[in-house]
TIRO-404520 format. One line per field, with one value per residue: residue number from 1; residue in one letter; x negated, y, z negated of N, C-alpha, C in turn. Coordinates in Angstrom, 2 decimals, m for minus. Layout:
BEGIN
pos NUM, ... $
code A, ... $
n_c1 X, ... $
n_c2 Y, ... $
n_c3 Z, ... $
ca_c1 X, ... $
ca_c2 Y, ... $
ca_c3 Z, ... $
c_c1 X, ... $
c_c2 Y, ... $
c_c3 Z, ... $
//
This chain:
BEGIN
pos 1, 2, 3, 4, 5, 6, 7, 8, 9, 10, 11, 12, 13, 14, 15, 16, 17, 18, 19, 20, 21, 22, 23, 24, 25, 26, 27, 28, 29, 30, 31, 32, 33, 34, 35, 36, 37, 38, 39, 40, 41, 42, 43, 44, 45, 46, 47, 48, 49, 50, 51, 52, 53, 54, 55, 56, 57, 58, 59, 60, 61, 62, 63, 64, 65, 66, 67, 68, 69, 70, 71, 72, 73, 74, 75, 76, 77, 78, 79, 80, 81, 82, 83, 84, 85, 86, 87, 88, 89, 90, 91, 92, 93, 94, 95, 96, 97, 98, 99, 100, 101, 102, 103, 104, 105, 106, 107, 108, 109, 110, 111, 112, 113, 114, 115, 116, 117, 118, 119, 120, 121, 122, 123, 124, 125, 126, 127, 128, 129, 130, 131, 132, 133, 134, 135, 136, 137, 138, 139, 140, 141, 142, 143, 144, 145, 146, 147, 148, 149, 150, 151, 152, 153, 154, 155, 156, 157, 158, 159, 160, 161, 162, 163, 164, 165, 166, 167, 168, 169, 170, 171, 172, 173, 174, 175, 176, 177, 178, 179, 180, 181, 182, 183, 184, 185, 186, 187, 188, 189, 190, 191, 192, 193, 194, 195, 196, 197, 198, 199, 200, 201, 202, 203, 204, 205, 206, 207, 208, 209, 210, 211, 212, 213, 214, 215, 216, 217, 218, 219, 220, 221, 222, 223, 224, 225, 226, 227, 228, 229, 230, 231, 232, 233, 234, 235, 236, 237, 238, 239, 240, 241, 242, 243, 244, 245, 246, 247, 248, 249, 250, 251 $
code X, X, X, X, X, X, X, X, X, X, X, X, X, X, X, X, X, X, X, X, X, X, X, X, X, X, X, X, X, X, X, X, X, X, X, X, X, X, X, X, X, X, X, X, X, X, X, X, X, X, X, X, X, X, X, X, X, X, X, X, X, X, X, X, X, X, X, X, X, X, X, X, X, X, X, X, X, X, X, X, X, X, X, X, X, X, X, X, X, X, X, X, X, X, X, X, X, X, X, X, X, X, X, X, X, X, X, X, X, X, X, X, X, X, X, X, X, X, X, X, X, X, X, X, X, X, X, X, X, X, X, X, X, X, X, X, X, X, X, X, X, X, X, X, X, X, X, X, X, X, X, X, X, X, X, X, X, X, X, X, X, X, X, X, X, X, X, X, X, X, X, X, X, X, X, X, X, X, X, X, X, X, X, X, X, X, X, X, X, X, X, X, X, X, X, X, X, X, X, X, X, X, X, X, X, X, X, X, X, X, X, X, X, X, X, X, X, X, X, X, X, X, X, X, X, X, X, X, X, X, X, X, X, X, X, X, X, X, X, X, X, X, X, X, X, X, X, X, X, X, X $
n_c1 m9.85, m9.74, m7.62, m4.98, m4.15, m7.13, m7.21, m5.66, m6.56, m8.94, m8.33, m7.17, m9.36, m10.03, m8.72, m6.51, m7.68, m6.75, m4.38, m2.68, m1.53, m2.45, m1.43, m0.79, m2.83, m4.52, m3.85, m7.10, m7.53, m8.41, m9.51, m11.35, m14.64, m15.14, m17.80, m18.08, m18.57, m15.88, m16.07, m18.84, m19.72, m19.72, m18.53, m15.63, m15.33, m15.58, m13.63, m11.32, m10.68, m9.70, m7.22, m6.03, m5.95, m4.16, m5.52, m5.95, m8.03, m10.84, m11.84, m15.16, m16.15, m19.29, m20.71, m22.95, m25.85, m23.67, m23.52, m22.71, m21.45, m23.39, m25.94, m24.67, m25.19, m26.81, m28.29, m27.35, m27.21, m29.76, m30.80, m30.04, m27.84, m24.83, m22.04, m21.32, m20.14, m18.05, m17.22, m15.74, m14.21, m16.08, m18.42, m19.92, m22.12, m22.05, m23.84, m24.26, m21.94, m21.04, m21.66, m19.94, m17.35, m17.42, m17.15, m14.66, m12.72, m13.01, m13.09, m10.64, m8.87, m8.63, m9.41, m11.77, m13.86, m12.11, m11.90, m12.17, m12.96, m15.78, m16.96, m19.45, m20.90, m19.75, m17.38, m19.44, m19.69, m17.26, m16.42, m18.86, m18.41, m16.44, m16.43, m18.30, m16.51, m14.81, m16.55, m18.25, m16.74, m15.52, m18.17, m19.98, m21.00, m19.57, m18.09, m17.01, m13.95, m14.60, m11.36, m10.29, m8.77, m8.23, m6.96, m4.69, m3.56, m1.60, m1.97, m2.70, m5.67, m5.99, m3.86, m3.50, m2.79, m3.19, m6.17, m7.32, m6.81, m8.74, m11.55, m11.16, m11.44, m13.63, m15.46, m14.89, m15.70, m14.10, m13.35, m11.01, m7.78, m7.19, m4.34, m3.59, m1.43, m0.46, 1.12, 3.47, 5.28, 7.43, 9.16, 7.88, 6.63, 8.61, 8.87, 9.54, 11.55, 13.26, 14.06, 14.69, 17.42, 18.37, 18.55, 18.80, 18.49, 16.58, 14.62, 11.35, 8.60, 5.89, 3.90, 2.92, 3.90, 6.50, 6.49, 5.40, 8.02, 9.74, 8.67, 7.73, 10.43, 10.22, 9.11, 6.11, 3.23, 0.29, 1.07, 0.36, m1.05, m1.12, m2.18, m3.67, m2.21, 0.57, 1.61, 2.95, 2.76, 3.63, 3.46, 0.37, m1.03, 0.14, m0.99, m3.84, m3.96, m3.33, m5.29, m7.76, m6.73, m6.42, m9.21, m11.32, m14.66, m15.26, m17.66 $
n_c2 m69.46, m71.50, m74.20, m74.29, m76.34, m77.83, m75.61, m76.69, m78.99, m78.62, m77.33, m79.25, m81.04, m79.78, m80.08, m78.97, m76.29, m73.39, m72.18, m72.95, m70.54, m71.33, m70.52, m67.92, m65.85, m62.60, m59.23, m57.30, m53.35, m52.20, m52.01, m55.54, m56.34, m58.11, m59.10, m60.66, m63.48, m65.16, m67.57, m68.75, m71.19, m71.08, m69.15, m69.23, m70.70, m69.39, m67.30, m69.37, m69.64, m67.14, m66.98, m68.34, m67.54, m65.50, m62.71, m59.75, m58.40, m56.10, m56.81, m56.73, m57.40, m59.40, m60.36, m62.95, m60.48, m58.77, m55.10, m52.93, m54.04, m54.88, m53.55, m52.43, m54.69, m55.56, m52.96, m52.82, m55.45, m56.16, m57.57, m59.65, m61.28, m63.67, m64.98, m61.96, m60.14, m57.33, m55.75, m53.13, m52.60, m53.73, m53.19, m54.68, m57.15, m59.92, m62.65, m65.68, m68.77, m70.52, m68.72, m66.51, m67.84, m68.60, m66.46, m64.77, m66.61, m66.68, m64.19, m63.33, m65.39, m66.35, m68.33, m71.02, m72.71, m74.37, m78.05, m79.23, m77.05, m77.08, m79.39, m78.99, m79.98, m81.86, m79.55, m77.96, m79.76, m80.50, m77.61, m77.17, m78.84, m77.69, m75.39, m76.11, m77.67, m76.05, m74.41, m71.77, m69.94, m66.51, m66.06, m65.02, m61.49, m59.40, m57.15, m53.30, m51.63, m48.87, m48.87, m46.02, m45.90, m48.78, m52.03, m53.74, m57.07, m60.12, m63.03, m66.40, m68.48, m71.18, m71.49, m72.54, m70.90, m67.94, m69.00, m67.99, m65.29, m64.00, m64.74, m64.29, m60.52, m60.93, m61.93, m59.45, m56.97, m55.94, m53.92, m55.02, m54.87, m57.65, m59.12, m61.88, m64.20, m66.83, m70.38, m70.59, m72.19, m75.71, m75.31, m72.65, m74.26, m75.14, m74.65, m71.45, m70.31, m72.11, m72.71, m69.95, m70.71, m72.10, m71.88, m68.19, m66.15, m66.78, m66.09, m65.13, m66.01, m64.35, m60.85, m60.15, m62.31, m61.28, m58.44, m58.86, m59.46, m57.90, m55.68, m57.16, m58.06, m61.26, m64.15, m64.84, m65.72, m65.16, m62.06, m58.78, m55.48, m52.31, m49.20, m47.02, m47.08, m47.67, m50.56, m53.11, m56.55, m59.96, m63.17, m65.06, m65.22, m63.54, m61.47, m62.15, m60.52, m58.23, m57.29, m57.27, m56.20, m53.41, m52.93, m54.28, m54.27, m54.58, m56.20 $
n_c3 m32.63, m35.88, m36.54, m38.08, m39.16, m39.58, m42.25, m43.50, m44.16, m45.25, m47.53, m49.31, m48.92, m51.62, m53.42, m53.69, m55.39, m56.99, m55.59, m58.51, m60.58, m64.27, m67.78, m69.21, m68.86, m69.48, m68.08, m66.68, m66.63, m65.35, m61.95, m60.95, m58.88, m55.84, m54.29, m51.14, m49.04, m47.04, m46.28, m47.65, m50.32, m52.80, m53.14, m52.59, m54.80, m56.93, m56.34, m56.34, m58.77, m59.86, m58.20, m59.98, m62.30, m61.78, m60.92, m59.87, m57.14, m55.79, m53.05, m51.36, m48.42, m46.97, m44.73, m43.44, m42.04, m41.75, m42.88, m44.48, m47.02, m48.52, m48.61, m50.60, m52.89, m53.35, m54.35, m56.82, m58.28, m58.07, m55.90, m52.68, m53.48, m53.30, m54.55, m56.05, m59.16, m60.16, m63.35, m63.90, m66.41, m68.23, m67.50, m66.76, m64.62, m62.62, m60.94, m59.25, m59.11, m61.29, m63.60, m63.12, m63.77, m66.09, m67.39, m66.65, m67.52, m70.24, m70.56, m69.65, m68.38, m71.65, m72.90, m73.26, m70.70, m68.17, m68.21, m65.82, m64.25, m65.42, m63.54, m62.20, m59.93, m58.59, m57.40, m56.71, m54.49, m52.70, m52.23, m50.64, m47.95, m47.34, m46.19, m44.35, m42.27, m41.41, m39.61, m39.44, m39.59, m41.14, m41.76, m40.25, m39.45, m36.89, m34.88, m35.63, m36.70, m39.48, m41.64, m43.15, m45.15, m47.71, m46.98, m47.77, m49.37, m49.64, m50.84, m52.08, m53.13, m51.74, m49.45, m46.20, m44.61, m45.15, m45.31, m42.80, m42.12, m44.13, m43.33, m41.10, m42.12, m43.51, m41.21, m39.91, m41.62, m43.01, m46.17, m48.85, m51.08, m52.87, m54.01, m55.56, m55.43, m56.93, m57.47, m60.16, m61.17, m60.47, m58.37, m56.74, m55.18, m52.59, m48.98, m48.18, m46.35, m46.38, m49.51, m49.56, m48.67, m50.25, m52.81, m53.13, m54.62, m56.03, m58.86, m59.14, m61.40, m62.47, m62.24, m59.55, m57.98, m57.73, m57.28, m54.20, m53.19, m53.57, m52.47, m49.64, m48.90, m48.93, m50.10, m49.01, m47.62, m45.47, m46.77, m45.12, m45.81, m44.39, m44.70, m43.23, m41.00, m41.54, m41.26, m41.75, m42.36, m41.78, m40.97, m39.88, m37.74, m36.51, m37.81, m37.45, m34.64, m34.28, m36.99, m34.99, m32.69, m33.73, m34.77, m34.25, m33.00, m28.99, m27.71 $
ca_c1 m9.57, m9.72, m6.12, m4.01, m4.71, m8.53, m7.65, m5.28, m7.87, m10.11, m7.39, m6.87, m10.52, m11.17, m8.52, m6.16, m7.46, m6.82, m3.15, m1.55, m1.66, m2.50, m1.77, m1.08, m3.74, m4.76, m4.89, m7.22, m6.85, m9.23, m9.33, m11.98, m14.46, m16.01, m18.57, m18.00, m18.50, m15.49, m16.74, m19.40, m19.03, m19.95, m17.95, m14.55, m15.04, m15.37, m11.77, m10.06, m10.57, m8.86, m6.17, m5.89, m5.87, m3.54, m6.35, m6.53, m9.36, m10.81, m12.81, m16.28, m16.87, m20.33, m20.93, m24.66, m25.86, m23.77, m24.23, m21.30, m21.72, m24.46, m27.66, m24.73, m25.23, m28.77, m29.12, m26.54, m27.95, m31.38, m30.92, m28.94, m27.08, m23.06, m20.85, m21.39, m19.13, m18.18, m15.90, m15.77, m13.56, m16.27, m19.21, m20.54, m22.24, m22.42, m24.76, m23.98, m21.20, m20.76, m21.49, m18.57, m16.24, m17.18, m17.16, m13.35, m12.04, m13.45, m12.47, m8.68, m8.49, m8.72, m10.14, m12.90, m13.92, m11.83, m13.27, m12.03, m14.58, m17.19, m17.86, m19.94, m21.59, m18.31, m16.61, m19.40, m19.54, m16.59, m16.64, m19.54, m17.93, m14.87, m17.31, m18.87, m15.52, m14.97, m17.84, m19.06, m15.72, m15.72, m20.06, m21.20, m19.84, m19.22, m18.83, m15.91, m14.66, m14.13, m10.76, m10.78, m8.27, m8.18, m5.56, m3.87, m3.85, m0.71, m3.02, m3.44, m7.48, m5.78, m2.66, m4.13, m2.54, m3.79, m7.50, m7.97, m6.96, m8.73, m12.25, m12.10, m11.54, m15.21, m15.82, m14.82, m16.76, m12.81, m12.42, m9.17, m7.06, m5.89, m3.22, m2.88, 0.21, m0.50, 2.47, 3.88, 6.26, 7.44, 10.09, 7.03, 6.57, 9.19, 8.71, 9.83, 13.36, 14.05, 13.96, 15.36, 18.64, 18.87, 18.05, 18.90, 18.82, 15.76, 13.38, 9.97, 7.76, 4.22, 4.13, 2.16, 4.95, 7.85, 5.95, 5.59, 9.11, 9.60, 7.67, 8.42, 10.98, 10.29, 7.63, 5.67, 1.82, m0.43, 0.96, m0.97, m0.49, m1.89, m1.95, m3.70, m1.15, 1.59, 1.51, 3.12, 3.06, 4.04, 2.86, m1.15, m1.09, 0.26, m2.30, m4.68, m4.43, m3.28, m7.04, m8.38, m6.60, m6.74, m10.62, m12.63, m15.18, m15.53, m19.68 $
ca_c2 m69.75, m72.55, m74.90, m74.02, m78.56, m78.45, m75.66, m77.48, m80.11, m77.89, m76.82, m80.92, m81.62, m79.31, m80.71, m77.94, m75.41, m72.20, m72.78, m73.22, m69.83, m71.58, m69.73, m66.28, m64.59, m61.16, m58.33, m56.46, m52.19, m51.85, m54.16, m56.06, m56.03, m58.98, m58.48, m61.86, m63.99, m65.99, m69.03, m69.24, m72.01, m70.35, m67.40, m69.93, m71.39, m68.25, m66.98, m69.83, m68.96, m65.89, m66.84, m69.31, m66.54, m64.41, m61.83, m58.83, m58.00, m55.54, m58.20, m56.67, m58.45, m59.32, m61.76, m62.65, m59.42, m57.19, m54.41, m52.12, m54.07, m56.07, m53.23, m51.57, m54.97, m55.50, m51.55, m53.35, m56.17, m55.93, m58.83, m59.55, m62.11, m64.43, m63.71, m60.93, m59.66, m56.03, m55.90, m51.95, m53.28, m53.61, m52.91, m56.43, m57.83, m60.49, m63.18, m67.32, m68.67, m70.56, m67.58, m65.89, m68.39, m68.84, m64.76, m64.88, m67.01, m66.37, m62.43, m62.97, m66.77, m65.89, m69.58, m71.89, m72.68, m75.96, m79.74, m79.24, m76.28, m77.84, m79.78, m77.92, m80.92, m81.83, m78.39, m77.47, m80.16, m80.69, m76.59, m77.19, m79.97, m77.58, m74.19, m77.21, m77.96, m74.18, m74.40, m71.18, m69.31, m66.07, m66.25, m63.85, m60.03, m58.73, m54.56, m53.35, m50.08, m49.05, m47.89, m45.28, m46.56, m49.70, m53.03, m55.05, m58.91, m60.54, m64.30, m67.41, m68.97, m72.61, m71.39, m72.55, m69.74, m67.08, m68.38, m67.22, m64.22, m64.08, m64.90, m62.53, m59.66, m60.42, m61.06, m57.64, m56.28, m54.88, m54.39, m55.05, m55.10, m58.82, m59.77, m63.30, m64.72, m67.72, m70.61, m70.46, m73.27, m76.69, m74.57, m72.31, m75.11, m75.23, m73.41, m69.94, m70.38, m73.71, m71.86, m68.53, m70.88, m72.87, m70.66, m67.25, m65.67, m67.71, m64.92, m65.53, m65.58, m63.53, m59.46, m60.44, m62.37, m60.20, m57.08, m59.57, m59.14, m56.47, m55.40, m57.35, m59.09, m62.78, m64.64, m65.63, m65.31, m64.40, m60.85, m57.33, m54.03, m51.31, m47.79, m46.40, m47.22, m47.71, m51.50, m54.41, m57.89, m61.64, m64.88, m65.17, m64.91, m61.73, m60.64, m61.55, m60.47, m57.03, m56.23, m57.78, m55.31, m52.16, m52.74, m54.76, m53.67, m55.21, m56.63 $
ca_c3 m34.33, m35.98, m36.65, m39.44, m39.83, m40.18, m42.88, m44.77, m44.92, m46.49, m48.77, m49.38, m49.95, m52.38, m54.26, m54.47, m56.57, m56.24, m55.88, m59.27, m62.54, m65.85, m69.11, m68.92, m68.90, m69.90, m66.70, m66.89, m67.09, m63.97, m60.49, m60.45, m57.82, m55.37, m52.82, m51.09, m48.04, m47.11, m45.90, m48.63, m51.38, m54.02, m53.32, m52.63, m55.54, m57.63, m55.54, m56.50, m60.06, m59.61, m57.66, m61.14, m63.71, m61.52, m61.02, m58.92, m56.49, m54.49, m51.93, m50.87, m47.34, m47.07, m44.03, m42.65, m40.30, m42.16, m43.10, m45.08, m48.57, m48.70, m49.21, m52.12, m53.69, m53.43, m55.12, m57.82, m58.89, m57.75, m55.08, m52.16, m53.87, m54.03, m55.57, m57.13, m59.29, m60.93, m63.80, m64.63, m67.53, m69.20, m67.22, m65.87, m63.05, m62.40, m59.77, m60.08, m59.18, m62.82, m64.96, m63.51, m63.69, m67.52, m67.78, m65.81, m68.48, m71.85, m70.68, m68.79, m69.43, m73.61, m73.43, m73.30, m69.07, m68.31, m67.39, m63.94, m63.53, m65.50, m62.73, m61.51, m59.14, m57.40, m57.49, m55.75, m52.96, m51.72, m51.24, m49.17, m47.23, m46.57, m45.46, m42.64, m41.79, m40.72, m39.03, m39.53, m39.45, m42.06, m42.27, m39.64, m39.09, m36.26, m34.88, m36.23, m36.87, m40.88, m42.85, m44.09, m46.31, m48.07, m46.80, m48.78, m48.83, m50.47, m50.61, m52.44, m51.93, m51.54, m48.52, m45.55, m43.57, m45.64, m45.25, m41.69, m42.13, m45.09, m42.46, m40.03, m42.54, m43.78, m40.89, m39.49, m43.10, m43.65, m47.88, m48.89, m51.85, m52.68, m54.76, m55.92, m55.90, m57.47, m58.17, m61.64, m61.06, m58.99, m57.82, m56.23, m54.06, m51.45, m48.60, m48.05, m45.57, m47.19, m50.84, m49.36, m48.02, m51.53, m53.61, m52.12, m55.46, m57.48, m59.29, m58.56, m62.14, m62.03, m61.68, m58.49, m57.01, m58.34, m56.43, m52.84, m52.60, m53.42, m51.34, m48.09, m48.78, m49.81, m51.43, m48.18, m47.79, m46.02, m46.15, m45.78, m45.78, m43.71, m45.06, m42.36, m38.93, m41.37, m40.84, m43.48, m41.34, m42.22, m39.89, m40.04, m36.30, m35.70, m38.25, m36.57, m33.34, m34.53, m37.10, m33.47, m31.98, m33.94, m35.87, m33.85, m30.94, m28.15, m27.86 $
c_c1 m8.76, m8.50, m5.56, m4.16, m5.84, m8.03, m7.25, m5.79, m8.77, m9.34, m7.23, m8.23, m11.39, m10.16, m7.36, m5.65, m7.32, m5.24, m2.24, m2.09, m1.50, m2.08, m0.75, m1.90, m3.57, m5.27, m5.59, m6.95, m7.65, m9.56, m10.50, m12.66, m15.66, m17.06, m18.86, m18.22, m17.52, m15.91, m18.18, m18.91, m19.15, m19.09, m16.22, m14.00, m14.80, m13.08, m10.49, m10.18, m9.57, m7.91, m5.48, m5.53, m4.96, m4.16, m6.53, m7.85, m9.42, m11.95, m13.92, m16.91, m18.31, m21.25, m22.87, m24.37, m24.68, m24.17, m23.66, m22.35, m22.70, m25.59, m26.32, m25.07, m26.34, m29.24, m28.35, m26.95, m29.29, m31.50, m29.48, m28.77, m25.27, m23.06, m21.89, m20.64, m19.44, m17.45, m16.47, m15.20, m14.95, m18.12, m20.40, m20.68, m22.86, m23.55, m23.76, m22.12, m20.18, m20.23, m19.86, m17.62, m15.79, m17.00, m15.36, m12.79, m11.88, m12.98, m10.70, m8.16, m7.75, m9.27, m11.78, m12.25, m13.27, m12.34, m12.94, m12.65, m15.68, m17.56, m18.50, m20.04, m20.69, m17.44, m18.23, m19.69, m18.47, m16.04, m17.93, m19.09, m17.05, m15.50, m18.33, m17.14, m14.80, m15.89, m18.12, m17.64, m15.42, m17.43, m20.52, m20.34, m19.65, m18.10, m17.48, m15.85, m13.74, m13.20, m10.41, m10.33, m7.85, m6.60, m5.78, m3.02, m2.39, m1.27, m2.72, m4.62, m6.92, m4.70, m3.89, m3.29, m2.90, m5.42, m7.97, m7.97, m7.54, m10.77, m12.42, m11.69, m12.31, m15.51, m16.07, m15.74, m15.41, m12.81, m10.83, m8.69, m6.84, m5.73, m2.61, m1.97, 0.40, 1.14, 2.83, 4.19, 6.72, 8.36, 9.10, 6.62, 7.06, 9.05, 9.64, 11.29, 13.59, 14.07, 14.99, 16.42, 18.93, 19.14, 18.37, 18.29, 17.56, 14.57, 11.91, 9.37, 6.07, 4.26, 3.69, 3.61, 6.12, 7.52, 5.25, 7.03, 9.67, 9.76, 7.83, 9.56, 11.48, 8.86, 7.14, 4.40, 1.78, 0.53, 0.14, m0.44, m1.34, m2.28, m2.33, m3.36, 0.31, 2.65, 1.61, 3.43, 3.08, 3.18, 0.92, m1.77, m0.81, m0.07, m3.41, m4.68, m3.99, m4.44, m7.59, m8.31, m6.46, m8.21, m11.84, m12.85, m15.48, m17.52, m19.54 $
c_c2 m71.47, m72.99, m74.56, m75.93, m78.48, m77.03, m75.92, m78.76, m79.49, m77.93, m78.80, m81.38, m81.22, m79.55, m79.79, m76.60, m74.19, m71.75, m72.74, m71.89, m70.94, m70.61, m68.47, m65.17, m63.38, m59.85, m57.22, m54.75, m51.75, m53.26, m54.11, m56.20, m57.75, m58.81, m60.05, m61.88, m65.26, m67.21, m69.81, m70.17, m71.46, m69.23, m68.25, m70.39, m69.93, m67.56, m67.75, m69.67, m67.79, m65.73, m66.83, m68.83, m65.53, m63.29, m61.17, m58.20, m57.71, m56.75, m56.60, m56.96, m58.19, m60.41, m61.79, m61.26, m58.50, m56.23, m52.89, m52.54, m54.71, m54.75, m52.72, m53.35, m55.69, m54.26, m51.72, m53.60, m56.20, m57.07, m58.83, m61.41, m62.57, m64.81, m63.18, m60.09, m57.90, m55.78, m54.09, m51.79, m53.33, m53.28, m53.83, m56.98, m58.91, m61.78, m64.60, m68.01, m69.50, m69.60, m66.99, m66.19, m68.48, m67.67, m64.90, m65.48, m66.48, m64.90, m62.56, m63.91, m66.84, m67.87, m69.54, m71.80, m74.17, m77.17, m79.46, m78.34, m76.60, m78.88, m79.93, m78.76, m81.42, m80.83, m78.02, m78.30, m80.42, m78.97, m76.63, m78.31, m78.45, m76.18, m75.22, m77.31, m76.77, m74.08, m72.36, m69.98, m68.72, m65.95, m65.43, m62.55, m60.20, m57.15, m54.90, m51.77, m50.02, m47.94, m47.52, m45.66, m47.93, m51.12, m52.79, m56.12, m59.47, m62.32, m64.88, m68.06, m70.63, m72.27, m71.41, m71.47, m68.69, m67.33, m68.17, m65.48, m63.16, m63.67, m64.04, m61.09, m59.74, m60.43, m59.85, m57.04, m55.45, m55.15, m54.40, m55.70, m56.18, m59.28, m61.24, m63.38, m67.02, m68.76, m70.84, m71.50, m74.86, m76.00, m73.43, m73.28, m75.21, m74.46, m72.47, m70.15, m71.07, m73.10, m70.77, m69.10, m71.56, m72.32, m68.82, m66.33, m66.60, m65.71, m65.43, m65.00, m64.63, m61.94, m59.27, m60.57, m61.48, m58.85, m57.56, m59.26, m58.65, m55.64, m55.43, m58.05, m60.37, m62.78, m65.91, m64.98, m66.30, m62.94, m59.19, m56.61, m53.27, m49.96, m46.67, m46.49, m47.46, m49.15, m52.36, m55.69, m59.70, m62.28, m64.46, m65.05, m63.45, m60.75, m60.79, m60.68, m58.55, m56.43, m56.79, m55.97, m53.58, m51.91, m53.64, m54.31, m54.60, m55.45, m56.73 $
c_c3 m34.57, m36.59, m37.49, m40.24, m40.38, m41.15, m44.04, m45.08, m45.92, m47.30, m49.89, m50.28, m51.31, m53.51, m54.94, m54.86, m56.11, m55.74, m57.00, m60.22, m63.43, m66.59, m68.69, m69.36, m68.35, m68.56, m67.47, m66.53, m65.17, m62.67, m60.83, m58.86, m57.31, m54.15, m52.67, m49.62, m48.41, m47.00, m46.44, m49.41, m52.79, m54.52, m53.27, m53.88, m57.02, m57.00, m56.07, m57.80, m60.42, m59.35, m59.20, m62.08, m62.98, m61.21, m59.98, m58.59, m55.60, m53.73, m51.16, m49.49, m47.26, m46.17, m43.66, m41.46, m40.57, m42.89, m44.12, m46.93, m49.35, m49.18, m51.09, m53.55, m54.10, m54.53, m56.56, m58.82, m59.08, m57.19, m53.99, m52.41, m53.43, m53.92, m55.77, m57.10, m59.70, m61.79, m65.14, m66.41, m68.52, m69.49, m67.44, m65.13, m62.87, m61.17, m60.67, m60.32, m60.98, m63.71, m64.48, m63.71, m65.20, m67.86, m67.59, m66.81, m69.77, m72.11, m70.62, m69.39, m71.17, m74.00, m73.28, m71.54, m69.02, m67.91, m65.80, m63.37, m64.15, m64.87, m61.70, m59.52, m57.87, m57.06, m56.14, m54.01, m51.63, m51.11, m49.93, m47.97, m46.52, m45.99, m43.70, m41.82, m41.38, m40.24, m37.94, m38.81, m41.43, m42.76, m41.44, m39.33, m37.63, m36.37, m35.65, m36.65, m38.36, m40.97, m43.24, m45.44, m46.86, m47.80, m48.03, m48.18, m50.50, m49.89, m52.18, m51.63, m51.30, m49.50, m47.06, m44.63, m43.89, m45.50, m43.32, m41.22, m43.13, m44.18, m41.47, m41.02, m43.11, m42.74, m39.49, m41.06, m43.69, m45.42, m47.92, m51.04, m52.29, m54.23, m54.57, m56.58, m56.22, m57.29, m59.24, m61.90, m60.14, m57.66, m56.11, m54.54, m52.50, m50.44, m48.33, m47.63, m46.28, m48.51, m50.83, m49.44, m49.44, m52.90, m53.91, m53.74, m57.22, m57.38, m59.57, m60.34, m61.73, m61.02, m60.17, m57.43, m56.67, m57.23, m55.15, m52.12, m52.84, m52.32, m49.35, m48.31, m49.02, m50.28, m49.52, m48.07, m46.06, m45.37, m45.76, m44.99, m45.06, m43.66, m44.21, m41.07, m39.89, m41.46, m41.91, m42.23, m42.47, m41.10, m39.69, m38.44, m35.57, m36.78, m37.60, m35.84, m33.96, m35.73, m35.67, m33.11, m32.77, m34.29, m35.34, m32.83, m30.33, m28.05, m25.78 $
//
């Protein structure tokens, strides 16, 4: 596994996009669906915006060599290209990261796409460098068992600790409901264990953050819930061990 320091470097190169929630986005009634490849630079841009708009999404991992969801992309959209967004609220399907980003801001941000997201060339360049730094993590399929029920992951895109978990989920082609828990205010940037000591009664903003504290007991990511085994875990290393032991198939 690539180190957490490497993962933090990736977030820094991407200017920590996908960390902060901006404004008061409208929440869709039906969950968005994203056919995604974790290590893909264009997919990363879409996931960053999903965090900044505080949107939940079902992730269908489509790593290279994958067979579970790639055929569905081609069937629904007519070609195998990622990212591919499905919005059941408006019966919209979209390829192209720029088009998806514009659509998300218009539909759920209720505002024009911000300037920083119009810097397409710069954003794509930094995202490509990030993929190179991760050296193939989250790009190639590995044999795995398919879970009967959808897993859930609390995360935000720039989190260095969440990234390795998302990479493995992609490689194993395990779909999951992604609860984005981007930061809302300065207090959210205090390390979880320190914040719990100095501000034990701190009330988090944002429904996803409040829900995580209620379900897990504290605001920390990643947090994985697997209804197939009644398992819930914090700590990226523990989650990685669990996923490998439960779903990976030795070749």
